[in-house]
N, C-alpha and C positions, 0 to 999 in steps of 0.2 A: 604753438599748436598743441592741443591736448593729446597725450598718449592714449590711443584707443583701448589699451589694456589697463588703464588706471581706474581706480574706484572713485568716481566723482560723487558728489552729493546727490546728483540727479539719479545716478545708477543705484546708489544705496537706497534712496527713497523708492525707486521702482521695485527693488528686491523686497523691501519691507511691506510694501502695499500690493505685491503681486500684480504689478501693472502690465497688462497684456499688450499695451501699445509699444512696449520696449522689446517684445519678443522679436527675434531676428536681428536686433541691433547689437546685442551682446549676449554672452552666456556667463554665468558665474559658477565657480567651483569652490568647494569647501575643503581646506587642507586636512582637517581632522577626520573627515569621512571618506575622502577620495572620490566624491561624487560631484558631477556638474549638472546645472539646471538652466532652464529658461527663467527670465525674470518673473514670469507669471506663476511660477511653481508655488503650490500651496503648502510646501513643507515648512517646518519650523524655521524661524529666522535664525541664521547662524551668527556666531560672534564675528563682528566686523573685521577683527585682525586676522581671521582665518580665511577670508574671502579673496579669491583671485578672479580677475576679470579676463575674459577672452573674447575676441571679436568673432571668432569662428569656432564651431564645435570641434573641428579637426585639431585645432591648437590644444584644446583641453585633452583630447584623446592622446595626442603626442606627448603631453606631460603626464600621461598615465592616470588621468581621471576617468571614471566610468560614468556613462549616461544614467541619469536619474530614472528609476523605474516608474515614478509617478508622472512626471511631466514629459518624458521621452524627448529630450532635446535633439536627438538625431532622427526622430520619427520612428525609431525601432524600439522594441522591448529589450530591456537588459535580460539576457538569458538567466534562468533561475540559478544555474550552477555558479555563474559569475556573481550574482546577487548574494548568494550564501557565502561565497568565498570572501566577498567584501565584508560581510557581517562577521565572519570568523576572524578575519584580520583585525577588525576593530576590537573584538573581544580579546584577542591575543595581546593587543596593545594596552587595553584599558580595563582588564578583568579585576584589577585591584580597586577600581572605583565602584560606586553603587550603580549597578546596571540592571534595569528592568526590561521586560519584553517591549514595553512602550518606548523606552529610551532607544532601544535597538531599532524598533520600527520607525521612529521619528528620524533617527540618524540615517537609515537606509531608504527612507521615503517610501515605505510600504505600510500595510496595516498589520497590527500585532497578530491577528488571527492567521493571515496569509503567511507571514514570516514564520510563525510557530510551525505551521503545517509543512511549508516548503523546506525549512531547515531540517526538520525531523525526517522528511522523505529523502533528502540528499545525504545528510550526515548520519542518520540512524539514531540520533539523540536530539532532544530539544535544546534550544538556546540556553535555557537555565541549567540543564545537565552539563552542557559544554563548559559554561562558566564555572560550575562547581568542580569539574574535572581539572580545569586550568589552575584553580585556586589550591586544590588538594595536591596536585603534582608539585606546585611551587613550595607548598608547606612541607612536603616530604623532603625536598632538596634542602630546605633550610634546617629542618630537624636533624638531618644527617650530617650537615656540614657546619652548623653554627651552634653557639651556646645561648642563642636568644631565648628569652622567656616565651612560653607557649602562647600567652595572651598577645605578646608583641608580634609573634609570627602570624597569628590569626588576623590581627589588624593590618599587617603588611600585605596580606593577600586579599583584603577586602571583606574579611569576616570579623566584624567588630564585637560581636556578642560571643564571648569566650565559651560559655556552655554550649551554644549552638555549634561553634567551630569544633569542639571536642566530639560532640554527638555525630556531626556530619563526617568528620575524619574517621571515626570508628566505623560508621556505616559503610564508608567507601573502602577502607583498608583492612578492617577487622581488628585494628588496634587503636587505643587512644593515642594522642600525640606523644605523651610521655613514654608509653610502652614502645611505640614505634622507634623513638629516639634510642631507647635502651637496647632494643634488638639490633638497630643499625650499629651502635657503638660496640656491641658485643661481637657482631660479625666482623667488624674491622679489627678488633683485638685478636680474633681467632685466625686471621690470615697470617701464615708463616712467612719467613723471609723469601722463600722461593715462589710466593704468590699463590700457593695452594692452601686451602682451609685445613686446619687441624681437625682430626676426627673428634 
């Protein structure tokens, strides 16, 4: 007998073709986004290896997947604060990759406009600003604690264009990456053995 939670060819075809006739027979969740949907959901087709199948919506919720905002598999709206928390968590995990508003909207099954507006209302900054913040904070940590080249640090936080990385870093911190590293190294040297800074 087939496991009701296995991804059969029929179920995969239903997901790819948004087949309404399979709604109610199973739900599918996507590991990378933390969202679960009805088979008929019009969201972007996920990578097959990231798909989990559930017979009931409750099973997906028990496994900590959140209902899709677009197809509403539980019949209810995902609250905006939960939606934004989900997008924030995704950015926290993938900010080193190329992320656009469209990527985030596709991932979270909403429209770019609605996501931009809702994220800003709840977090006080736009998704793009939040991504920049994560990248700059990580770059600051690396500049203070490693000898990696500035271009390499930029690449490691998802900013592949070095001049842009330097410009953005200076705009956000008031220092170029090189100056920031110099200041950090200086302040480390000035700390005396008793933990207090020398005058």
